[in-house]
C-alpha positions in Angstrom: -178.4 -48.2 -141.5 -177.2 -48.2 -138.2 -175.2 -44.9 -137.3 -172.5 -44.9 -134.4 -173.5 -45.1 -131.0 -174.7 -41.8 -129.7 -171.5 -39.6 -128.2 -172.1 -37.3 -125.4 -172.2 -33.9 -126.2 -169.0 -31.8 -125.0 -171.2 -29.8 -122.5 -172.5 -33.0 -121.0 -168.7 -34.5 -120.4 -167.7 -34.4 -116.5 -164.4 -35.5 -114.5 -162.5 -34.6 -111.5 -158.6 -34.3 -111.8 -156.7 -35.3 -108.5 -153.3 -34.4 -107.9 -152.2 -35.0 -104.3 -154.6 -33.9 -102.1 -156.3 -31.1 -104.6 -159.3 -31.7 -106.6 -160.9 -30.1 -109.5 -164.0 -30.6 -111.1 -163.8 -30.4 -115.1 -166.2 -30.1 -117.5 -166.6 -30.2 -121.4 -163.0 -29.5 -123.4 -160.9 -29.8 -120.3 -162.2 -33.2 -120.1 -161.6 -34.1 -123.3 -158.1 -32.7 -122.9 -157.0 -34.5 -119.6 -158.1 -37.4 -121.0 -156.2 -37.5 -124.0 -152.9 -36.8 -122.2 -153.4 -39.6 -119.9 -154.1 -41.6 -122.3 -150.9 -41.1 -123.8 -148.8 -40.8 -120.4 -146.0 -42.9 -121.7 -145.1 -40.6 -124.2 -145.3 -37.8 -121.9 -143.5 -39.6 -119.4 -140.6 -41.0 -121.9 -140.1 -38.3 -124.2 -137.3 -35.8 -123.0 -138.0 -33.0 -124.7 -141.4 -31.9 -126.4 -144.5 -29.7 -126.5 -148.1 -30.4 -126.4 -150.5 -28.0 -128.4 -153.9 -28.3 -127.8 -156.5 -27.0 -130.8 -159.8 -27.1 -129.9 -163.0 -25.7 -131.7 -166.5 -26.7 -132.9 -166.7 -29.4 -130.1 -163.7 -31.1 -131.0 -160.2 -31.3 -129.3 -157.0 -32.2 -131.4 -153.6 -32.8 -129.3 -150.6 -32.5 -131.2 -147.4 -34.4 -128.7 -144.2 -33.1 -131.0 -141.0 -34.6 -129.8 -138.3 -31.8 -130.0 -134.2 -32.5 -130.2 -132.3 -30.9 -128.2 -130.2 -27.4 -129.1 -127.1 -27.8 -130.4 -124.5 -25.0 -129.4 -121.5 -24.2 -131.1 -118.9 -21.7 -131.1 -119.1 -18.3 -133.1 -116.0 -19.3 -135.3 -117.3 -22.3 -136.4 -120.1 -20.4 -138.2 -117.8 -17.4 -139.2 -114.5 -19.1 -139.4 -112.7 -17.1 -136.9 -109.7 -15.3 -137.7 -108.7 -17.7 -140.3 -109.7 -17.7 -144.1 -110.9 -21.0 -145.3 -108.6 -22.4 -148.6 -110.8 -22.9 -151.5 -107.9 -25.0 -153.3 
């Protein structure tokens, strides 16, 4: 039975992140995190409010991309009824 093609070890991964004139040499987990974010550039660009959580352990990296809704602000009197008492009729 044929297995999957061999994947490189996490410690063998290498990459370069270039932003403007700055350059960083990345390896291991950092390569996976940046690579997976780059693969989701559309989501990152198009989502008005969101967060990214990176969980990593045991040679794996899992990114959680979470879209959020904007905060809804209301006046205190809406929640607490203000000076008027609500009728239960």
